[in-house]
C-alpha positions in Angstrom: -18.9 -27.5 20.3 -21.6 -26.4 17.0 -22.3 -29.0 14.2 -20.0 -27.9 11.0 -22.5 -25.9 9.0 -23.7 -26.6 5.8 -20.8 -26.9 2.8 -21.1 -23.4 0.9 -18.5 -21.9 -1.8 -16.0 -20.3 -0.6 -15.6 -16.5 -0.6 -13.6 -14.3 -1.9 -13.3 -10.0 -2.4 -12.3 -7.7 -4.0 -9.2 -6.2 -1.7 -6.9 -3.2 -2.3 -4.4 -2.3 0.4 -3.0 1.7 -0.2 -1.4 4.6 1.3 1.1 6.7 0.7 4.9 6.8 0.2 7.0 9.8 1.4 10.7 9.4 0.7 13.5 12.8 1.2 15.3 11.8 -2.2 19.0 14.0 -0.8 21.2 16.7 -3.2 21.3 14.6 -6.4 17.3 14.4 -7.1 16.4 16.8 -5.6 17.4 19.5 -7.7 16.1 16.9 -10.6 12.6 17.4 -9.0 13.2 21.0 -8.4 14.3 21.8 -11.9 11.0 19.4 -13.4 9.1 21.9 -11.1 10.7 25.2 -13.3 9.3 23.1 -16.3 13.4 22.1 -16.6 15.4 19.0 -17.1 18.9 18.6 -15.3 21.0 15.1 -15.5 24.5 14.7 -14.2 27.7 14.4 -16.5 30.2 11.4 -15.0 33.7 11.1 -15.2 33.7 9.4 -18.0 31.5 13.1 -20.0 28.7 10.8 -19.9 25.1 13.1 -19.6 23.4 10.9 -17.0 19.3 11.6 -17.3 17.9 10.3 -14.3 20.7 12.1 -12.2 22.8 9.9 -10.3 24.2 10.5 -7.1 27.4 8.8 -7.5 29.7 8.0 -10.9 29.2 3.5 -11.7 32.3 3.7 -13.0 33.9 5.2 -9.8 31.9 5.5 -7.7 32.8 9.4 -7.2 29.8 11.3 -5.8 29.5 14.0 -9.6 27.8 17.2 -8.9 28.9 19.4 -12.4 24.7 19.5 -13.3 23.7 20.1 -17.2 20.7 20.8 -18.4 19.2 18.6 -21.6 16.3 19.4 -24.1 12.6 18.1 -22.9 12.8 16.2 -26.4 14.4 13.2 -27.5 14.8 9.8 -29.2 13.1 6.2 -28.8 15.9 3.7 -28.1 13.2 1.1 -26.7 9.6 0.3 -26.2 6.5 -1.8 -24.9 2.5 -1.6 -25.4 0.4 -1.5 -22.5 -2.9 -2.0 -24.7 -5.0 -1.6 -20.5 -3.0 0.5 -18.6 -3.5 0.0 -15.2 -4.6 2.3 -12.3 -2.2 5.8 -11.9 -0.6 5.0 -14.9 0.1 8.1 -17.0 -2.1 7.5 -19.5 -5.8 5.6 -18.9 -5.9 4.8 -22.9 -3.2 2.2 -24.5 0.0 4.3 -24.7 3.2 3.0 -25.0 6.4 2.5 -22.6 9.5 3.7 -24.1 13.1 4.5 -23.3 13.9 7.7 -24.4 17.5 9.2 -25.0 16.6 13.5 -24.2 19.0 15.1 -26.4 22.0 16.4 -24.5 22.2 13.1 -22.4 23.3 10.1 -23.2 21.5 7.7 -21.0 17.6 6.8 -21.2 14.6 7.8 -19.5 12.1 6.0 -19.0 8.2 7.8 -20.2 5.1 7.2 -21.9 4.3 7.9 -25.4 0.4 8.5 -26.5 0.1 7.5 -29.4 -3.0 6.7 -31.7 -1.2 2.8 -31.5 1.4 0.2 -32.2 1.6 1.4 -35.2 2.8 4.5 -35.1 5.6 3.4 -32.3 9.1 2.5 -34.1 12.4 2.7 -32.6 14.3 6.0 -33.8 11.4 8.3 -33.9 11.7 11.8 -32.2 9.3 12.8 -29.1 8.9 15.7 -27.1 7.2 15.9 -23.9 4.1 17.0 -22.4 4.0 19.1 -18.9 1.7 18.6 -16.5 -0.6 21.7 -16.1 0.7 22.9 -12.8 4.0 21.1 -12.1 5.2 20.6 -8.5 8.1 19.0 -8.6 7.7 15.3 -9.3 8.9 13.1 -11.9 4.4 12.5 -13.5 5.6 16.9 -14.1 7.0 15.2 -17.7 2.7 13.9 -18.5 4.1 12.2 -21.3 6.1 12.2 -24.3 4.0 12.9 -27.5 5.8 12.5 -31.1 8.4 15.7 -32.5 5.9 16.1 -35.4 2.4 15.8 -33.6 0.1 19.0 -34.0 0.3 21.6 -31.5 -3.2 21.7 -31.9 -3.9 17.7 -31.8 -6.3 16.9 -29.6 -4.1 16.4 -26.5 -5.3 13.1 -23.6 -7.0 13.3 -20.8 -4.0 14.7 -17.9 -3.1 12.7 -15.0 -4.6 13.6 -11.9 -1.8 15.7 -9.8 0.4 12.9 -7.8 0.1 14.3 -3.6 2.7 16.6 -2.5 5.1 16.8 0.5 4.5 20.1 3.1 7.0 23.2 1.7 6.4 26.5 1.7 6.7 27.6 -1.8 10.0 28.2 -4.4 11.2 25.3 -2.1 14.0 23.1 -3.4 12.4 19.6 -3.8 13.8 17.2 -0.3 10.9 14.7 -0.3 9.0 13.6 -2.5 5.0 11.4 -2.3 4.4 8.2 -4.0 1.1 6.6 -4.0 1.3 2.5 -4.2 -1.7 0.5 -4.6 -2.1 -2.6 -4.8 -5.2 -4.6 -5.8 -6.5 -8.0 -5.6 -9.5 -10.6 -5.5 -8.5 -12.7 -2.4 -9.9 -16.0 -2.0 -10.7 -17.4 1.6 -10.2 -20.7 2.1 -13.3 -23.0 4.5 -12.4 -22.4 7.6 -12.0 -19.1 6.9 -15.5 -19.2 5.0 -17.5 -20.4 7.5 -15.7 -18.0 10.1 -16.7 -14.6 7.7 -20.4 -16.4 7.3 -19.9 -16.9 10.9 -19.4 -13.4 12.0 -22.4 -11.8 10.0 -24.8 -14.0 12.2 -22.5 -12.4 15.2 -21.0 -15.4 16.2 -17.3 -16.5 16.7 -16.2 -19.4 15.3 -12.7 -21.5 15.2 -11.4 -24.6 14.4 -10.2 -27.3 16.6 -6.4 -29.1 16.3 -7.9 -33.1 16.6 -3.9 -33.8 18.1 -3.4 -30.8 20.3 -6.7 -29.7 20.5 -5.7 -25.8 20.5 -9.1 -24.1 19.1 -7.6 -21.3 16.8 -9.3 -18.2 15.3 -9.4 -16.5 13.0 -9.2 -20.3 11.9 -6.7 -22.5 10.4 -7.2 -25.4 7.5 -4.2 -27.1 8.8 -2.8 -27.2 12.7 1.1 -25.3 12.9 2.2 -26.9 16.2 1.3 -31.2 14.4 0.5 -30.5 11.0 -2.3 -32.1 10.6 -6.3 -30.6 9.2 -8.3 -29.2 12.0 -11.2 -30.9 12.3 -14.5 -29.5 14.3 -15.6 -25.8 14.6 -15.6 -25.0 18.4 -18.3 -21.3 18.8 -16.3 -19.3 20.9 -17.7 -15.8 23.3 -16.9 -12.8 22.7 -15.5 -12.1 26.2 -12.2 -12.4 26.4 -8.4 -11.3 27.9 -5.7 -8.9 26.6 -2.8 -10.2 26.6 0.3 -7.4 24.7 -1.0 -4.0 23.4 0.6 -1.1 22.1 -0.3 2.7 22.6 -0.8 4.1 19.4 0.2 8.4 20.5 1.3 9.1 16.5 -1.0 10.1 13.4 -1.4 9.8 10.5 -3.5 9.6 7.4 -6.9 7.9 7.1 -6.2 8.0 11.1 -10.0 7.4 12.1 -9.6 7.5 16.4 -8.2 10.0 17.6 -4.6 9.3 19.4 -3.9 7.8 22.2 -5.4 5.2 21.3 -4.3 0.6 21.9 -4.4 -1.8 20.0 -4.0 -5.0 22.0 -3.6 -8.7 21.1 -7.1 -10.4 22.2 -7.5 -14.1 23.4 -11.0 -15.3 23.5 -11.8 -18.3 26.6 -11.9 -20.6 25.6 -9.0 -19.8 22.2 -5.5 -20.8 22.2 -4.1 -17.7 19.5 -5.1 -14.4 20.2 -6.2 -11.3 17.4 -5.4 -8.0 16.7 -8.2 -5.2 17.5 -8.8 -2.6 19.5 -9.5 -1.1 22.5 -11.4 1.7 24.1 -13.9 2.3 26.2 -11.5 3.6 29.4 -8.2 5.7 28.7 -5.4 4.7 27.2 -3.2 3.6 30.8 -5.6 2.0 32.4 -5.5 -1.1 29.3 -2.9 -3.7 30.7 -2.4 -7.3 30.7 -4.6 -9.7 31.4 -7.7 -6.9 31.5 -10.2 -8.7 30.8 -12.5 -7.2 28.0 -16.1 -8.0 26.2 -16.7 -7.3 21.9 -18.7 -4.5 21.1 -20.7 -5.4 18.3 -21.4 -2.7 15.3 -26.0 -1.9 15.0 -26.6 -5.1 13.4 -27.5 -3.5 10.1 -24.2 -2.9 9.7 -23.1 -6.3 9.7 -21.4 -8.3 7.1 -18.7 -10.9 6.3 -16.2 -8.9 8.7 -14.0 -9.0 12.1 -15.4 -5.0 11.1 -18.4 -6.4 12.9 -17.0 -5.5 16.2 -16.3 -1.8 16.7 -13.9 -2.7 19.4 -13.1 -4.1 22.5 -13.9 -2.6 26.4 -13.9 -4.0 30.1 -15.9 -6.3 30.9 -14.8 -4.7 34.8 -13.9 -8.1 35.7 -10.7 -8.8 38.1 -7.8 -9.1 35.9 -6.5 -12.6 34.8 -3.5 -13.7 37.0 -0.5 -13.7 34.1 0.0 -17.9 34.6 -3.2 -17.8 32.7 -2.4 -16.5 29.5 1.8 -16.6 30.0 2.0 -19.3 27.0 -0.8 -17.4 25.1 1.9 -14.6 24.2 
């Protein structure tokens, strides 16, 4: 067991979780998005005569399917609004604007969208607005780039247009059947003191776990408290960069942003001396040769590429040693 590290402030870093979500839209919303691509807005009429925009598949009163489509105008009236003083990434405008509920002419329900005005003093409930269309509509709600006051002069300085949304692959002119919605979450992650020591250890090429004083289990990545006994972990344990594969998955399906050509293996690695496995890549052999009990060693990136991250280990690869017997890791699955 190594001596505890000198006390240092916990680490923190900005993190981003991002992916493009592709969803099917069905015949009703599909027709709505197809119309937007043509710079038209369509709603659907309910059993009570009201026109819903955006269209709904089933009547909110009777639950009957709705099929009578109605074209409405791209002008309307603000029924309610809220000021967005600090726009977020991906929003329709990157300068202060208003979110508003807009009842389009010919519709009976309101559409939520952005209104571009100089400031909150220029917004009011009941004001008339008109749509500003995207320069190149593709069949997405962002084809309606934003709204402007109906009396805004045509030669007014236009706001910067938002970037076009990702588009699902389709032949030109095909009805819209799927849409792609980018999802982005930015946040600041503050590591615990135990996790911070572990991350600083990685920057030195060391694998540092934490031991439970009650059951003596060693956790890596470390935890502040033992999940078995509920007591704070105490005492750092430096572990080797060798271990075994407990369970694994062969990845055969390609996906956006994939940096390794399938097939390849994602496996849980149980380091020698640890009591919990962590997920990492196993390379250096054909995917079909990876198996439970396979002895592996970390393949570290070049020293100049190290930082406070487990990505310092590029992958694990077989050591060539005999496999570990199942009984030796059965209780770690």
